[in-house]
C-alpha positions in Angstrom: 22.0 -61.4 18.1 19.4 -60.4 20.6 19.5 -56.8 19.2 18.8 -58.1 15.7 15.8 -60.1 16.8 14.3 -57.2 18.8 14.3 -54.9 15.8 12.3 -57.1 13.5 9.9 -57.9 16.4 9.5 -54.2 17.2 9.0 -53.3 13.5 6.4 -56.0 13.4 4.7 -54.8 16.5 4.9 -51.1 15.2 3.3 -52.3 11.9 0.6 -54.1 13.8 0.0 -51.0 16.0 -0.4 -48.7 13.1 -2.5 -51.1 11.1 -4.8 -51.6 14.2 -5.1 -47.9 14.8 -5.9 -47.3 11.1 -8.4 -50.1 11.0 -10.2 -48.8 14.1 -9.9 -45.1 13.7 -8.8 -44.4 10.1 -12.3 -43.7 8.7 -13.3 -41.4 11.5 -9.9 -39.6 11.3 -10.2 -39.2 7.5 -13.8 -37.9 7.7 -12.9 -35.4 10.5 -9.7 -34.2 8.7 -11.6 -33.8 5.4 -14.3 -31.7 7.1 -11.6 -29.5 8.7 -9.4 -29.1 5.5 -12.1 -29.4 2.8 -9.5 -31.2 0.8 -9.3 -35.0 0.6 -5.6 -35.1 -0.2 -4.7 -32.8 2.6 -6.9 -34.8 4.9 -5.0 -38.0 4.0 -1.8 -36.2 4.8 -3.2 -35.2 8.2 -4.3 -38.8 8.9 -0.8 -40.1 8.0 0.8 -37.5 10.3 -1.6 -38.3 13.1 -0.7 -42.0 12.9 3.0 -41.1 12.8 2.6 -39.1 16.0 0.7 -42.0 17.6 3.6 -44.3 16.6 6.1 -41.8 18.2 4.1 -41.8 21.4 3.3 -45.5 22.1 2.8 -44.7 25.8 -0.3 -42.6 25.0 -1.6 -45.3 22.7 -1.0 -48.1 25.3 -2.5 -46.1 28.2 -4.6 -43.2 26.9 -5.9 -40.6 29.4 -9.5 -41.0 28.3 -10.5 -42.0 24.8 -7.8 -43.0 22.3 -10.0 -41.7 19.4 -10.4 -38.4 21.2 -6.6 -38.1 21.5 -6.2 -39.0 17.8 -8.9 -36.4 16.8 -7.2 -33.8 18.9 -3.8 -34.5 17.3 -5.4 -34.3 13.8 -7.1 -30.9 14.7 -3.7 -29.6 16.0 -2.0 -30.6 12.8 -4.6 -28.9 10.7 -4.3 -25.8 12.9 -0.6 -25.8 12.6 -0.7 -26.0 8.8 -3.3 -23.2 8.6 -1.1 -21.0 10.8 2.0 -21.8 8.7 0.2 -20.9 5.5 -1.1 -17.6 7.1 2.4 -16.7 8.3 4.0 -16.7 4.8 2.9 -14.8 1.8 0.7 -16.5 -0.7 2.5 -18.2 -3.6 1.7 -16.7 -6.9 2.1 -18.5 -10.2 4.3 -16.7 -12.7 2.5 -15.4 -15.7 3.3 -13.5 -18.8 2.1 -10.3 -17.2 4.4 -10.7 -14.2 7.2 -8.1 -14.3 10.6 -9.6 -14.4 13.0 -8.9 -11.6 15.3 -6.0 -12.6 19.0 -6.3 -12.5 21.0 -5.2 -9.5 21.0 -1.4 -9.6 23.9 -1.0 -7.1 26.3 -0.1 -9.9 24.0 2.7 -11.1 23.7 4.0 -7.5 27.5 4.1 -7.2 27.8 5.9 -10.5 25.3 8.5 -9.4 27.1 9.2 -6.2 30.4 9.5 -8.0 28.9 11.8 -10.6 27.3 14.0 -8.0 30.6 14.3 -6.2 32.3 15.2 -9.5 29.7 17.7 -10.4 30.2 19.4 -7.0 33.8 19.9 -7.9 33.0 21.8 -11.1 32.5 25.5 -11.4 28.8 26.4 -10.9 28.5 27.8 -14.5 30.0 24.6 -15.9 27.8 22.4 -13.7 24.6 24.4 -14.7 25.4 23.8 -18.4 25.9 20.1 -18.0 22.8 19.7 -15.9 20.7 21.4 -18.5 22.2 19.5 -21.5 22.7 16.0 -20.1 20.4 15.7 -17.2 17.4 17.6 -18.4 18.1 16.7 -22.1 17.9 20.3 -23.5 19.7 21.4 -26.7 22.5 23.9 -26.6 20.1 26.7 -27.8 17.4 25.7 -25.2 20.0 25.7 -22.4 21.4 29.1 -23.7 17.9 30.7 -23.6 17.2 29.2 -20.1 20.6 30.3 -18.7 20.6 33.7 -20.4 23.9 33.2 -22.2 24.9 32.8 -25.8 24.7 29.4 -27.4 28.5 29.4 -28.2 29.2 30.0 -24.5 27.0 27.0 -23.6 29.0 24.8 -26.0 32.3 26.1 -24.7 31.3 25.6 -21.1 30.1 22.1 -21.9 33.3 21.2 -23.6 35.5 22.5 -20.7 33.2 20.9 -18.1 33.5 17.5 -19.8 37.3 17.9 -19.9 37.3 18.7 -16.2 35.1 15.6 -15.5 37.5 13.4 -17.5 40.4 14.7 -15.3 38.4 14.0 -12.2 37.5 10.5 -13.3 41.0 9.7 -14.5 42.0 9.8 -10.8 39.3 7.2 -9.9 38.8 3.6 -10.9 36.1 4.7 -13.5 37.7 5.9 -16.7 34.5 7.0 -18.5 30.9 7.4 -17.3 28.2 8.4 -19.7 26.3 11.3 -18.0 23.1 10.3 -19.8 23.2 6.8 -18.3 24.1 7.9 -14.8 21.6 10.8 -14.6 18.7 8.7 -16.0 
């Protein structure tokens, strides 16, 4: 029973302590915090946090080393400084707007496809690889690729056909059954 009585008494004495501190020092604390923060709501939060710290350290309130108001003002200044440093340590928050670019989807799958494709292209004959690179990667027509590679257009089409068949055989041995070269190379 003694424990139950001490809790309400302590709560009452804590309430009285905080009320007394606020009555004696609240206006000065609020004015000081408002001057430091330049924001009334933030200053009220600082005063509240200052009083909570005073409540947590009753030994300082009961026997202050010097002025109690000086201690409270120092605590308030430290709280404002800590908040300023915390804000400076993290990036500024930016509100989302219509012009904000949406986060793109995970591109890991495309990276894996590119690596697998490059490995498969390395396995092809150089003349087949050159034709596929010109047609699918660089987006040239068969006649453009033929002019660039110095071979007949029919040979370009034939090599492209045989190269794609070879890639299908290479991919049939992997977990990927079909990969569109235009998607992977883009």
